[in-house]
C-alpha positions, 0 to 999 in steps of 0.5 A, a space after each residue: 500500500 502506498 503511503 502518502 505523507 503530505 500534510 494536507 490532502 484535499 481528498 481526505 479530512 486532516 486527521 491531526 487537526 480534527 484530533 486537536 479540535 476534538 478536545 477544545 480545552 486541551 487545545 487551548 492549554 497546549 497553545 497557551 503552553 507554547 505562548 508562555 514558552 515563546 514569550 519567556 524565551 524571547 524575553 530573556 533573549 531580549 533582556 540579555 541582549 539589552 544587558 550587553 548593549 546598554 553596557 557599552 552604550 557610552 563606549 560604542 561611539 568613542 572616537 578611538 582605535 585603541 583603548 587604554 585602562 588600568 590593568 586592574 580594572 575588570 569592567 565599567 563598575 570598577 574602572 581604576 584610574 592610572 596616570 595620564 603620563 601613561 596615555 601620553 606615551 602614545 603621542 610619540 609614535 607617528 602612527 598616532 593622530 591624537 590621544 584623549 583622556 576620559 574621566 568616569 565616576 559615579 556621582 550624587 545627582 539632583 535637580 534643583 527642584 527634586 527632593 531625592 539624591 540619585 546616583 548617576 554616571 559622570 563622564 569628563 573629557 576635553 571638548 576640544 578634542 574629537 572624543 565622540 563620534 556621536 554627532 549630537 555630542 560633537 555639535 554641542 561640546 563647545 558648550 562645555 568650555 564654560 565651567 560648571 556646564 554639562 550635557 545631560 542624557 535625555 534617555 535617562 529615566 524619568 526620575 531625573 527629568 524630563 527637562 528638555 522642554 524646560 531647556 527649550 523655553 530658555 529657562 535656567 535648568 540647574 542641578 547639583 552633583 556631589 552638592 555642587 551646582 551645575 548647569 545643563 547646556 544641552 541634551 544628548 542621546 546615550 542611554 541607560 544601562 543595568 548599572 546606572 539610570 542617568 549620565 551626563 558629560 562635562 569637561 575635565 576641569 568641571 569633573 575634577 572640581 565636582 569629584 575633588 580629584 587631583 589632575 593628572 589621572 584618567 580612568 579610560 585613555 583613547 588612542 586615535 590612529 592615522 588613516 590606514 594604520 592597522 590597530 592590531 599591527 600597531 599593537 604588536 609593534 609596541 607591545 614591549 613599550 606598553 607599561 605594565 600597569 595598563 592594558 591596551 585593547 582595540 576598540 571592538 575588543 574593549 567592547 567585548 571585554 565590557 560585555 564579558 564582564 557582565 556575562 561572566 562576572 555578574 550573575 544577571 547574565 546567567 539568570 537570563 540564560 537560566 530563565 531561557 532554559 527554564 522556559 524551554 523545560 516548562 514548555 516541553 513539559 506541558 507540550 508532552 503532557 498534552 500530546 501524551 494524553 491526546 495519544 492515550 485518549 485516542 488509542 482506540 481510534 489509532 487501533 482502528 486505523 491500524 486495523 484499516 491498514 494504516 501503518 505505524 508511520 502514518 500514526 506517528 506522522 499524525 502526532 508530529 503534525 499535531 505538534 507542528 499545528 500547536 507550534 504554528 499557532 502558538 509561536 506567532 501569538 507569543 511573538 505578539 504578546 512579547 512585543 507588547 511586553 517589550 513596549 512596557 519594559 521600554 517605557 518603564 526603564 528606558 532600556 532598548 529591548 526589542 525583538 530582532 530577526 535573529 532572536 525571532 528565528 532562534 526562538 522559533 527553532 527552539 520552539 520547533 525543537 521543543 515540539 519535535 522532542 515532545 512528539 517523539 516522546 509521545 509517539 512511544 505510547 503508539 506502541 500500545 495501539 493494538 488492532 486486535 482490540 477493535 474486534 474483541 
């Protein structure tokens, strides 16, 4: 007998679909399980990516080919200062266009009409040097040449603003940083992260005045090479001249260094991964229970099909089709629901959490794997189907 393995046949009833609809409550429960697993897996993938992206929001637009930090620094939460003379060493190489020091510190922040003091990140640099590639920063950094001026990140959490409308109305916008008064000279777009809720840029003299720090120290050093100079080759040539108390990265390597800090040194990266695995296990369990119960309830029907010359392969294909139908229905519903969840998260936290094509594909492959594993386990019960029982 010829076995037709097409999933849809105009000349016969789609048995797998009919079996699913025979028990509507179980069908809805199975779809809900797929939706739950999809939302949980996608949300963890999105939040984990947002963790890594936000951790480098300040650094990704640095105008540099090489980044210098203290050798003992392990991430942005623990950037230790080093002497600026270490950075000046690079100025003697003809391959170097310029160097730029950056100060980086947590400070106490309060707008003049707010009651609470909140932690924020203060970034100090020389406005006369093109330190950032970001256009809105470059266009306004000359305002930082005046003492006590800052460029405030308009993407900071709402507890720190909003202030842009007041700034446009020409009203003086004052704030207190470490209890010293500063004035907002403009707004830029940088973004929050898991380590801070607000940040602002200022000049090196203002930074040192606010932090009561002595001049001549720096947390991050930038090295900009002349056009056509390969950063990796240059690093290899000068490796013996690099002081032992600093580390030098290519810019992309420094960004990866910061991401690895959050992925390996902080438990939050593992938590997101564990929740993704948990979503897979929960979805797999629900999926399997629904399919297994359906096979048990349909054993008399499957036995009848065997008596009518259907094969075990045909029965297993029906179970597999059921799992595919459930995944095909539950996955898009889960994606739509997750997009709504991400909108709420973005509005509440300021984090840029989104569904990308790559994450959607990864999630879909995980759901397909989950449905396939569930179907394979549920198929084992088909061995109990006995056509002889139909005639007893």
